[in-house]
C-alpha positions in Angstrom: 204.7 198.8 167.5 207.2 195.9 167.8 206.4 192.8 169.4 207.2 192.5 173.1 207.0 188.8 173.2 209.1 186.1 171.7 207.5 184.6 168.6 205.3 181.6 169.7 206.8 178.3 168.2 203.9 175.3 168.1 204.6 171.7 166.9 202.6 169.9 164.5 200.2 167.0 166.0 202.0 163.8 166.2 199.2 162.5 164.1 200.4 164.5 161.2 201.8 163.1 158.0 204.2 164.2 154.9 206.2 166.6 157.4 209.2 168.0 156.6 212.1 166.4 158.5 213.0 169.5 160.2 210.7 170.2 163.1 210.8 172.5 165.9 212.3 171.0 169.1 209.4 170.4 171.9 209.7 169.9 175.4 206.1 168.9 176.8 205.0 170.3 180.3 205.1 167.9 183.1 201.7 166.8 184.8 202.7 169.2 187.6 202.8 172.2 185.7 199.6 171.1 184.0 197.8 170.6 187.1 195.0 173.0 188.3 192.5 175.2 186.4 192.6 176.4 182.9 190.3 178.7 181.1 189.5 177.8 177.7 189.5 181.3 176.0 189.6 180.4 172.4 188.8 177.3 170.2 187.7 175.8 166.8 185.5 173.5 168.4 182.0 174.0 167.5 180.6 172.5 170.7 182.0 175.7 172.5 180.3 178.1 170.7 176.9 177.6 172.4 179.0 177.6 175.9 180.5 180.3 178.2 182.8 180.4 181.1 184.6 177.0 179.9 187.2 175.5 182.2 189.4 172.5 182.5 190.8 171.1 185.7 193.7 168.4 185.8 194.7 166.8 188.7 197.6 164.1 188.8 196.8 160.7 189.7 199.9 158.4 190.4 199.3 154.6 190.0 200.8 152.3 192.7 204.5 151.2 192.2 206.3 149.0 190.7 205.6 151.0 187.5 204.2 154.3 188.7 202.4 156.3 185.7 201.0 159.6 186.2 197.2 160.0 185.0 195.1 163.2 185.0 192.0 163.5 186.5 190.2 165.8 183.9 187.0 167.7 185.1 185.5 170.3 182.3 183.1 172.6 183.6 181.0 175.3 181.7 177.5 177.0 181.4 175.5 177.4 178.1 174.7 180.5 176.9 171.3 181.0 178.5 171.6 179.0 181.8 173.4 179.8 185.1 173.6 176.2 186.0 177.3 174.7 185.9 177.7 171.6 183.9 180.4 169.1 184.0 182.1 166.5 182.2 184.3 164.1 183.8 187.0 162.1 182.5 190.7 160.4 183.2 193.7 161.3 181.1 196.4 158.4 180.3 199.7 159.1 178.8 199.6 158.2 175.2 202.2 156.2 173.2 205.0 158.6 173.9 203.9 158.9 177.5 203.5 162.3 179.6 207.3 163.1 178.4 205.5 163.4 175.0 202.6 165.5 175.8 200.1 163.0 174.2 197.1 162.0 176.2 194.2 159.7 175.9 190.6 160.6 177.5 188.0 158.3 178.6 184.8 159.3 180.2 183.8 158.4 183.7 180.4 157.0 184.5 178.0 156.9 181.5 180.5 158.5 179.3 183.2 155.6 179.7 182.0 154.6 176.3 183.4 158.0 174.9 187.2 158.4 174.5 189.5 161.0 172.6 193.2 161.7 172.1 194.6 165.1 172.8 198.2 166.7 172.9 199.9 169.9 173.8 201.4 171.9 170.7 202.7 174.5 172.7 202.6 176.0 176.0 204.5 178.8 178.1 204.8 181.1 181.2 204.4 184.8 180.5 206.8 187.5 181.3 206.1 190.1 184.1 204.9 192.6 181.5 202.3 190.4 180.1 200.6 189.0 183.0 203.4 187.9 185.6 205.7 184.9 185.4 204.9 181.8 187.8 205.5 178.0 188.1 202.2 176.9 188.6 198.6 178.1 189.5 198.2 180.4 192.4 202.0 182.1 192.1 200.3 185.1 190.6 201.7 184.3 186.8 199.8 183.8 183.9 200.5 180.8 181.4 199.2 179.6 178.2 198.5 176.1 176.5 197.4 175.2 173.1 196.2 171.9 172.7 194.9 169.6 169.6 192.1 167.4 169.8 192.2 164.5 167.3 188.9 163.8 165.5 186.3 161.4 167.0 182.9 159.8 165.8 181.2 163.1 167.8 183.6 165.9 167.3 186.0 167.0 164.5 189.8 167.4 165.1 190.1 171.0 167.2 192.2 173.4 168.7 191.9 174.9 172.3 194.0 177.8 173.7 193.9 177.8 177.6 194.9 180.5 180.1 195.6 180.4 183.8 193.3 183.7 184.2 190.0 183.9 183.2 190.4 187.0 181.3 193.0 185.4 178.9 196.5 186.0 177.8 196.1 189.3 175.9 195.7 190.1 172.2 199.5 189.9 171.4 199.8 186.4 172.3 196.6 185.4 170.9 197.9 187.0 167.6 201.2 185.3 168.1 199.4 181.9 168.6 197.1 182.4 165.5 200.2 183.5 163.4 202.1 180.2 164.7 198.9 177.9 163.9 198.6 179.7 160.5 202.3 178.6 159.8 202.0 175.0 160.8 203.7 172.1 159.0 200.5 170.4 159.3 197.7 171.3 156.6 194.9 170.6 159.1 196.0 172.9 161.6 196.6 175.7 158.7 192.9 175.1 158.0 192.0 175.2 162.0 193.8 178.6 162.1 191.1 180.0 160.1 188.4 178.9 162.3 189.8 180.1 165.8 187.1 181.9 167.8 186.7 183.6 171.4 184.8 181.6 173.7 182.3 183.7 175.7 183.6 184.5 179.1 181.7 186.7 182.0 
């Protein structure tokens, strides 16, 4: 059956080197579009293999004038595979070198996690058309949306990929396959390798 969804295009991470000159055009999602709750449906990060019902909620935080900078409050919630208790990780995302317009963010933990930090960026995002889950401009408008994020390597975690969906059930097989195909065709060798490691995160 022919695909009913346009081909998915993902940019390589900005940390990539030795890339061809010609790269896909990319417009980052606004902090307002990113705001709200996302469900992590697929990943390459080992830490999610022992977790379920993983979600991330972004809330824009605007700094006072004269130089307003939009930061994101970053709340991760999850359960382990064997416990009903909901655990949380809280942090703040600050626009990285290219700013929020570049889709790059630097995360730093709150409280005792303040010593922990990481860099992440959006590789691709989109609204799904009506026949694939509805189309909306934000959470709560009935439309499903997707995001693919890249996390740079840290002292504690390897580089990895997450796939987000507004809806807990995910974006559907066709879109997931399109994302995996785009990852496998990335100009970045590390992303191509990660494409072979994508697994579905447990949700119930």
